VOMITI-828131 format. One record per atom (N, C-alpha, C): residue number from 1; atom name; x, y, z. Coordinates in steps of 0.1 Angstrom, whole numbers. Layout:
! VOMITI-828131
<seq NUM atom CA u X v Y w Z>
...
***
This chain:
! VOMITI-828131
<seq 1 atom N u -19 v -50 w -181>
<seq 1 atom CA u -37 v -52 w -181>
<seq 1 atom C u -36 v -68 w -185>
<seq 2 atom N u -32 v -68 w -192>
<seq 2 atom CA u -29 v -85 w -203>
<seq 2 atom C u -26 v -92 w -195>
<seq 3 atom N u -14 v -92 w -185>
<seq 3 atom CA u -8 v -100 w -176>
<seq 3 atom C u -13 v -103 w -163>
<seq 4 atom N u -25 v -92 w -159>
<seq 4 atom CA u -35 v -97 w -146>
<seq 4 atom C u -47 v -102 w -151>
<seq 5 atom N u -49 v -107 w -169>
<seq 5 atom CA u -60 v -111 w -170>
<seq 5 atom C u -56 v -125 w -169>
<seq 6 atom N u -42 v -127 w -174>
<seq 6 atom CA u -40 v -140 w -174>
<seq 6 atom C u -33 v -150 w -164>
<seq 7 atom N u -35 v -138 w -156>
<seq 7 atom CA u -30 v -141 w -137>
<seq 7 atom C u -45 v -151 w -133>
<seq 8 atom N u -56 v -145 w -138>
<seq 8 atom CA u -69 v -145 w -134>
<seq 8 atom C u -73 v -161 w -138>
<seq 9 atom N u -71 v -164 w -145>
<seq 9 atom CA u -74 v -179 w -154>
<seq 9 atom C u -72 v -185 w -144>
<seq 10 atom N u -55 v -189 w -142>
<seq 10 atom CA u -52 v -196 w -133>
<seq 10 atom C u -44 v -206 w -136>
<seq 11 atom N u -39 v -216 w -131>
<seq 11 atom CA u -30 v -227 w -138>
<seq 11 atom C u -30 v -238 w -130>
<seq 12 atom N u -29 v -254 w -137>
<seq 12 atom CA u -25 v -265 w -129>
<seq 12 atom C u -12 v -269 w -135>
<seq 13 atom N u -7 v -271 w -122>
<seq 13 atom CA u 9 v -279 w -127>
<seq 13 atom C u 11 v -290 w -119>
<seq 14 atom N u 17 v -297 w -121>
<seq 14 atom CA u 20 v -313 w -116>
<seq 14 atom C u 28 v -310 w -103>
<seq 15 atom N u 19 v -320 w -96>
<seq 15 atom CA u 24 v -320 w -86>
<seq 15 atom C u 35 v -333 w -80>
<seq 16 atom N u 47 v -329 w -77>
<seq 16 atom CA u 59 v -339 w -72>
<seq 16 atom C u 57 v -342 w -59>
<seq 17 atom N u 67 v -354 w -53>
<seq 17 atom CA u 64 v -356 w -41>
<seq 17 atom C u 59 v -345 w -32>
<seq 18 atom N u 64 v -339 w -31>
<seq 18 atom CA u 65 v -324 w -21>
<seq 18 atom C u 63 v -313 w -29>
<seq 19 atom N u 47 v -306 w -22>
<seq 19 atom CA u 50 v -289 w -33>
<seq 19 atom C u 41 v -285 w -18>
<seq 20 atom N u 48 v -271 w -16>
<seq 20 atom CA u 39 v -266 w -8>
<seq 20 atom C u 44 v -248 w -7>
<seq 21 atom N u 31 v -246 w -5>
<seq 21 atom CA u 33 v -226 w -9>
<seq 21 atom C u 41 v -223 w -5>
<seq 22 atom N u 53 v -217 w -8>
<seq 22 atom CA u 64 v -213 w -4>
<seq 22 atom C u 59 v -194 w -4>
<seq 23 atom N u 69 v -187 w 5>
<seq 23 atom CA u 66 v -172 w 6>
<seq 23 atom C u 70 v -167 w -5>
<seq 24 atom N u 73 v -169 w -15>
<seq 24 atom CA u 81 v -166 w -30>
<seq 24 atom C u 67 v -168 w -39>
<seq 25 atom N u 60 v -172 w -39>
<seq 25 atom CA u 45 v -176 w -43>
<seq 25 atom C u 41 v -163 w -47>
<seq 26 atom N u 35 v -160 w -60>
<seq 26 atom CA u 23 v -150 w -57>
<seq 26 atom C u 11 v -160 w -56>
<seq 27 atom N u 10 v -169 w -66>
<seq 27 atom CA u -4 v -177 w -69>
<seq 27 atom C u -7 v -184 w -52>
<seq 28 atom N u -20 v -186 w -52>
<seq 28 atom CA u -27 v -197 w -40>
<seq 28 atom C u -33 v -209 w -45>
<seq 29 atom N u -26 v -220 w -39>
<seq 29 atom CA u -34 v -234 w -43>
<seq 29 atom C u -52 v -232 w -41>
<seq 30 atom N u -55 v -232 w -50>
<seq 30 atom CA u -70 v -234 w -47>
<seq 30 atom C u -77 v -250 w -49>
<seq 31 atom N u -68 v -256 w -51>
<seq 31 atom CA u -73 v -272 w -52>
<seq 31 atom C u -66 v -281 w -61>
<seq 32 atom N u -69 v -293 w -55>
<seq 32 atom CA u -56 v -303 w -63>
<seq 32 atom C u -61 v -312 w -69>
<seq 33 atom N u -59 v -317 w -80>
<seq 33 atom CA u -71 v -324 w -89>
<seq 33 atom C u -61 v -338 w -94>
<seq 34 atom N u -66 v -350 w -90>
<seq 34 atom CA u -58 v -364 w -93>
<seq 34 atom C u -67 v -370 w -104>
<seq 35 atom N u -56 v -375 w -117>
<seq 35 atom CA u -62 v -385 w -125>
<seq 35 atom C u -68 v -397 w -121>
<seq 36 atom N u -75 v -401 w -125>
<seq 36 atom CA u -84 v -411 w -121>
<seq 36 atom C u -78 v -423 w -123>
<seq 37 atom N u -71 v -424 w -139>
<seq 37 atom CA u -60 v -431 w -147>
<seq 37 atom C u -47 v -437 w -143>
<seq 38 atom N u -44 v -424 w -141>
<seq 38 atom CA u -28 v -427 w -138>
<seq 38 atom C u -24 v -422 w -122>
<seq 39 atom N u -31 v -415 w -115>
<seq 39 atom CA u -31 v -410 w -105>
<seq 39 atom C u -22 v -395 w -103>
<seq 40 atom N u -14 v -393 w -115>
<seq 40 atom CA u -8 v -377 w -116>
<seq 40 atom C u -15 v -367 w -108>
<seq 41 atom N u -10 v -360 w -100>
<seq 41 atom CA u -20 v -350 w -93>
<seq 41 atom C u -14 v -338 w -99>
<seq 42 atom N u -23 v -326 w -97>
<seq 42 atom CA u -20 v -309 w -104>
<seq 42 atom C u -28 v -302 w -93>
<seq 43 atom N u -19 v -292 w -91>
<seq 43 atom CA u -25 v -283 w -78>
<seq 43 atom C u -28 v -270 w -90>
<seq 44 atom N u -41 v -264 w -87>
<seq 44 atom CA u -48 v -253 w -95>
<seq 44 atom C u -48 v -243 w -83>
<seq 45 atom N u -38 v -234 w -92>
<seq 45 atom CA u -38 v -222 w -83>
<seq 45 atom C u -42 v -210 w -94>
<seq 46 atom N u -43 v -200 w -86>
<seq 46 atom CA u -50 v -184 w -86>
<seq 46 atom C u -37 v -176 w -85>
<seq 47 atom N u -38 v -164 w -89>
<seq 47 atom CA u -29 v -155 w -86>
<seq 47 atom C u -36 v -149 w -71>
<seq 48 atom N u -29 v -144 w -60>
<seq 48 atom CA u -33 v -142 w -49>
<seq 48 atom C u -45 v -132 w -47>
<seq 49 atom N u -43 v -119 w -57>
<seq 49 atom CA u -52 v -109 w -57>
<seq 49 atom C u -67 v -109 w -64>
<seq 50 atom N u -62 v -128 w -73>
<seq 50 atom CA u -75 v -131 w -78>
<seq 50 atom C u -82 v -141 w -76>
<seq 51 atom N u -87 v -146 w -62>
<seq 51 atom CA u -88 v -159 w -60>
<seq 51 atom C u -103 v -159 w -65>
<seq 52 atom N u -108 v -172 w -67>
<seq 52 atom CA u -118 v -179 w -73>
<seq 52 atom C u -125 v -191 w -66>
<seq 53 atom N u -127 v -195 w -57>
<seq 53 atom CA u -130 v -205 w -55>
<seq 53 atom C u -140 v -213 w -61>
<seq 54 atom N u -152 v -209 w -66>
<seq 54 atom CA u -160 v -214 w -74>
<seq 54 atom C u -154 v -217 w -90>
<seq 55 atom N u -149 v -209 w -96>
<seq 55 atom CA u -139 v -210 w -107>
<seq 55 atom C u -136 v -223 w -105>
<seq 56 atom N u -126 v -225 w -96>
<seq 56 atom CA u -115 v -231 w -91>
<seq 56 atom C u -122 v -242 w -93>
<seq 57 atom N u -132 v -247 w -87>
<seq 57 atom CA u -142 v -260 w -86>
<seq 57 atom C u -145 v -265 w -100>
<seq 58 atom N u -150 v -252 w -111>
<seq 58 atom CA u -153 v -255 w -121>
<seq 58 atom C u -139 v -263 w -129>
<seq 59 atom N u -129 v -253 w -126>
<seq 59 atom CA u -111 v -255 w -137>
<seq 59 atom C u -108 v -274 w -130>
<seq 60 atom N u -112 v -276 w -122>
<seq 60 atom CA u -113 v -287 w -116>
<seq 60 atom C u -122 v -298 w -124>
<seq 61 atom N u -130 v -300 w -124>
<seq 61 atom CA u -140 v -301 w -136>
<seq 61 atom C u -135 v -308 w -147>
<seq 62 atom N u -130 v -295 w -152>
<seq 62 atom CA u -126 v -288 w -169>
<seq 62 atom C u -111 v -299 w -171>
<seq 63 atom N u -104 v -299 w -161>
<seq 63 atom CA u -91 v -304 w -160>
<seq 63 atom C u -95 v -320 w -161>
<seq 64 atom N u -102 v -330 w -153>
<seq 64 atom CA u -106 v -338 w -151>
<seq 64 atom C u -112 v -342 w -165>
<seq 65 atom N u -117 v -337 w -175>
<seq 65 atom CA u -118 v -339 w -186>
<seq 65 atom C u -107 v -342 w -194>
<seq 66 atom N u -101 v -330 w -196>
<seq 66 atom CA u -91 v -332 w -205>
<seq 66 atom C u -81 v -344 w -200>
<seq 67 atom N u -80 v -346 w -187>
<seq 67 atom CA u -71 v -364 w -183>
<seq 67 atom C u -77 v -371 w -190>
<seq 68 atom N u -91 v -373 w -192>
<seq 68 atom CA u -98 v -383 w -200>
<seq 68 atom C u -92 v -382 w -213>
<seq 69 atom N u -92 v -370 w -217>
<seq 69 atom CA u -93 v -372 w -231>
<seq 69 atom C u -74 v -373 w -233>
<seq 70 atom N u -64 v -367 w -224>
<seq 70 atom CA u -54 v -375 w -228>
<seq 70 atom C u -50 v -389 w -227>
<seq 71 atom N u -56 v -392 w -221>
<seq 71 atom CA u -55 v -411 w -219>
<seq 71 atom C u -62 v -418 w -231>
<seq 72 atom N u -74 v -410 w -237>
<seq 72 atom CA u -79 v -413 w -249>
<seq 72 atom C u -74 v -418 w -258>
<seq 73 atom N u -61 v -402 w -261>
<seq 73 atom CA u -56 v -400 w -272>
<seq 73 atom C u -37 v -405 w -270>
<seq 74 atom N u -42 v -414 w -254>
<seq 74 atom CA u -25 v -419 w -252>
<seq 74 atom C u -13 v -408 w -251>
<seq 75 atom N u -17 v -399 w -246>
<seq 75 atom CA u -7 v -387 w -245>
<seq 75 atom C u -4 v -384 w -233>
<seq 76 atom N u 8 v -383 w -228>
<seq 76 atom CA u 11 v -376 w -215>
<seq 76 atom C u 7 v -361 w -213>
<seq 77 atom N u 0 v -364 w -196>
<seq 77 atom CA u -6 v -350 w -190>
<seq 77 atom C u 12 v -341 w -191>
<seq 78 atom N u 7 v -332 w -195>
<seq 78 atom CA u 17 v -316 w -194>
<seq 78 atom C u 21 v -314 w -184>
<seq 79 atom N u 33 v -310 w -181>
<seq 79 atom CA u 35 v -306 w -165>
<seq 79 atom C u 30 v -294 w -160>
<seq 80 atom N u 27 v -287 w -173>
<seq 80 atom CA u 19 v -275 w -163>
<seq 80 atom C u 5 v -269 w -180>
<seq 81 atom N u -6 v -265 w -168>
<seq 81 atom CA u -18 v -263 w -181>
<seq 81 atom C u -21 v -250 w -174>
<seq 82 atom N u -29 v -243 w -186>
<seq 82 atom CA u -36 v -232 w -190>
<seq 82 atom C u -46 v -234 w -182>
<seq 83 atom N u -50 v -227 w -177>
<seq 83 atom CA u -68 v -232 w -170>
<seq 83 atom C u -76 v -221 w -181>
<seq 84 atom N u -88 v -220 w -184>
<seq 84 atom CA u -100 v -211 w -191>
<seq 84 atom C u -103 v -205 w -181>
<seq 85 atom N u -112 v -195 w -181>
<seq 85 atom CA u -118 v -186 w -172>
<seq 85 atom C u -131 v -191 w -176>
<seq 86 atom N u -141 v -186 w -170>
<seq 86 atom CA u -154 v -189 w -165>
<seq 86 atom C u -157 v -189 w -176>
<seq 87 atom N u -162 v -175 w -186>
<seq 87 atom CA u -165 v -178 w -199>
<seq 87 atom C u -163 v -188 w -211>
<seq 88 atom N u -148 v -190 w -208>
<seq 88 atom CA u -146 v -200 w -215>
<seq 88 atom C u -150 v -213 w -218>
<seq 89 atom N u -155 v -220 w -206>
<seq 89 atom CA u -160 v -231 w -202>
<seq 89 atom C u -176 v -231 w -206>
<seq 90 atom N u -178 v -245 w -211>
<seq 90 atom CA u -192 v -248 w -217>
<seq 90 atom C u -197 v -247 w -200>
***
């Protein structure tokens, strides 16, 4: 049960030059977010059984805020970022 909860949250992964949904992936890309400062792009993905487009939109806004803080603190964006669930965001 804990594993499915972790999947429901979703995750953001840094996009490389070419990224596509492969048949082996159990996650679905819900959104792509670009950092306005450096241009790095991240895909927001949810487990196929627990897709939520409204949550993905809120997570995209949350991720943009994280990018701003990364640049303020002069740290590099992580390659993979665990995203909060709806009740964990303000």
